[in-house]
C-alpha positions in Angstrom: 119.4 108.2 96.8 121.1 106.6 93.8 121.3 108.2 90.4 118.7 107.3 87.7 119.5 104.3 85.6 117.8 103.1 82.5 114.5 101.4 82.8 116.0 98.2 81.5 116.9 97.1 85.1 113.4 98.1 86.3 111.6 95.6 88.4 107.9 96.0 89.4 106.6 94.0 92.3 102.9 93.7 93.1 101.8 93.5 96.8 98.4 92.6 98.3 96.9 94.2 101.4 98.7 92.1 104.0 102.1 93.0 102.5 101.6 96.8 102.5 102.0 97.9 106.1 105.8 97.3 106.1 106.0 99.4 102.9 104.2 102.5 104.2 107.4 104.4 105.0 108.7 103.6 101.5 105.6 104.7 99.6 105.2 107.8 101.9 108.8 108.8 101.0 108.2 108.2 97.3 105.0 110.3 97.4 106.8 113.1 99.2 109.6 113.1 96.6 107.1 113.2 93.8 105.0 116.0 95.4 107.6 118.5 96.8 105.1 121.4 96.4 102.9 119.7 99.0 105.5 118.8 101.6 105.7 121.4 104.4 102.7 123.3 102.8 100.4 124.2 105.7 97.3 124.0 103.5 98.1 120.6 102.2 97.3 118.7 105.4 93.9 120.5 105.7 93.2 119.5 102.1 94.2 115.9 102.6 97.3 116.3 100.4 100.1 115.4 102.8 102.2 112.4 103.9 100.0 111.8 107.0 96.9 112.0 104.8 98.4 109.5 102.4 99.2 107.1 105.2 95.6 107.3 106.5 94.2 106.9 102.9 96.3 103.8 102.2 95.4 102.2 105.6 91.7 102.9 105.0 91.8 101.4 101.5 93.5 98.2 102.5 90.1 96.8 103.5 88.9 96.7 99.9 88.9 93.3 98.2 91.3 93.2 95.3 93.5 96.0 96.6 96.9 96.0 94.8 100.1 98.0 95.4 102.8 98.1 92.7 106.3 99.4 93.4 109.0 100.0 90.8 112.6 99.3 91.8 115.7 100.1 89.9 119.1 99.1 91.2 117.3 97.8 94.4 115.9 101.3 95.1 112.2 102.1 95.1 111.6 104.8 92.5 107.8 104.7 92.0 104.5 103.2 93.2 100.8 103.1 92.5 97.8 101.5 94.1 94.3 100.8 93.2 91.3 98.6 93.9 88.1 97.4 92.3 85.2 99.5 93.6 81.6 100.3 92.9 80.7 103.3 90.8 78.6 104.7 93.7 81.6 104.4 96.1 84.0 106.0 93.7 82.0 108.8 92.1 79.6 109.5 94.9 75.9 110.3 94.6 76.6 113.7 93.0 78.5 112.3 90.0 77.4 108.7 89.6 74.7 109.5 87.1 77.0 111.8 85.1 79.5 109.1 84.1 79.0 106.8 81.1 76.8 103.8 81.8 79.7 101.3 81.4 81.6 103.1 84.1 78.6 102.5 86.4 77.8 98.9 85.4 81.1 97.3 84.4 84.2 96.4 86.5 85.7 99.7 87.8 89.2 100.3 89.1 89.7 103.3 91.4 93.3 104.4 90.8 94.3 106.2 94.1 97.9 107.0 93.6 100.6 106.9 91.0 103.9 108.6 91.8 107.5 108.4 90.5 110.5 110.2 92.0 111.4 113.2 89.8 114.8 111.8 88.7 113.1 108.8 87.2 110.1 110.5 85.6 109.8 110.6 81.8 111.3 107.1 81.5 108.0 105.1 81.1 107.9 104.0 84.7 104.5 105.6 85.4 103.1 103.9 82.3 104.5 100.5 83.4 103.1 100.9 86.9 99.7 101.7 85.5 99.9 98.6 83.2 100.7 96.4 86.2 97.7 97.7 88.1 95.5 97.1 85.1 96.8 93.5 84.9 96.4 92.9 88.7 92.8 94.3 88.8 91.5 93.5 85.3 89.0 96.3 85.1 86.8 97.4 82.2 87.0 101.0 83.4 89.6 102.9 85.4 89.1 106.3 87.1 91.3 108.6 89.0 91.4 112.1 90.5 94.1 114.6 89.4 94.8 118.1 90.5 94.3 120.4 87.5 97.7 122.0 88.4 99.5 118.7 88.1 100.7 119.1 84.5 103.1 116.1 84.4 100.4 113.8 85.8 97.7 115.3 83.5 100.0 114.7 80.5 100.7 111.1 81.5 97.0 110.4 82.1 96.1 111.9 78.7 98.8 109.7 77.0 97.3 106.6 78.8 93.9 107.5 77.3 92.1 109.0 80.3 89.5 111.6 79.5 88.0 114.4 81.6 84.7 113.4 83.1 84.0 116.5 85.3 85.0 118.2 88.5 85.2 116.3 91.8 85.4 117.7 95.3 85.5 115.3 98.2 84.1 117.9 100.6 82.7 121.4 100.3 86.0 123.0 101.5 88.3 120.5 99.9 90.3 121.0 96.7 88.7 120.5 93.3 90.1 117.6 91.3 89.6 116.6 87.7 87.7 113.3 87.5 89.3 111.3 84.7 88.0 108.1 83.1 89.6 105.4 81.0 87.7 102.7 79.1 90.2 99.8 79.3 90.8 98.1 75.9 89.7 94.4 76.0 92.5 92.0 75.1 
């Protein structure tokens, strides 16, 4: 791995669903670097928070119309990625939460932000913010939503700076981890 360079040589590329399969190893490696606390954690796989779970998740999401993957490169090295797709409120929030989110999040164009990860040496350089902006440009939502582990302080801080607000707890399954459901009303340009 190369040493961090300034974000002035940062290049962000956007990929559609057909371009993603050859990049699965790259984004899995990025995810693992950004989440060292989950790598080799026996409970992580059972909770769906592992590299194999990420691979399954991405492959399952490729079928969604409008799917977009963004990858940040500096000096030719991939240092971060994010992916999202437009989705219905019912799909994203599920029957237990759909009626608890603001009406606009239920009725206007919604982006489900699934992953946003930057390798630790390149964090705090604005790369996550730029990846997020590229996803908003690619998908053009009126609302964006994501799930974040309450213990992920760096991620929580970034999402707060981006304008996301807590909308409630979310659990994908009865025995799965509890996430914070975060919502962003995207400013119209």
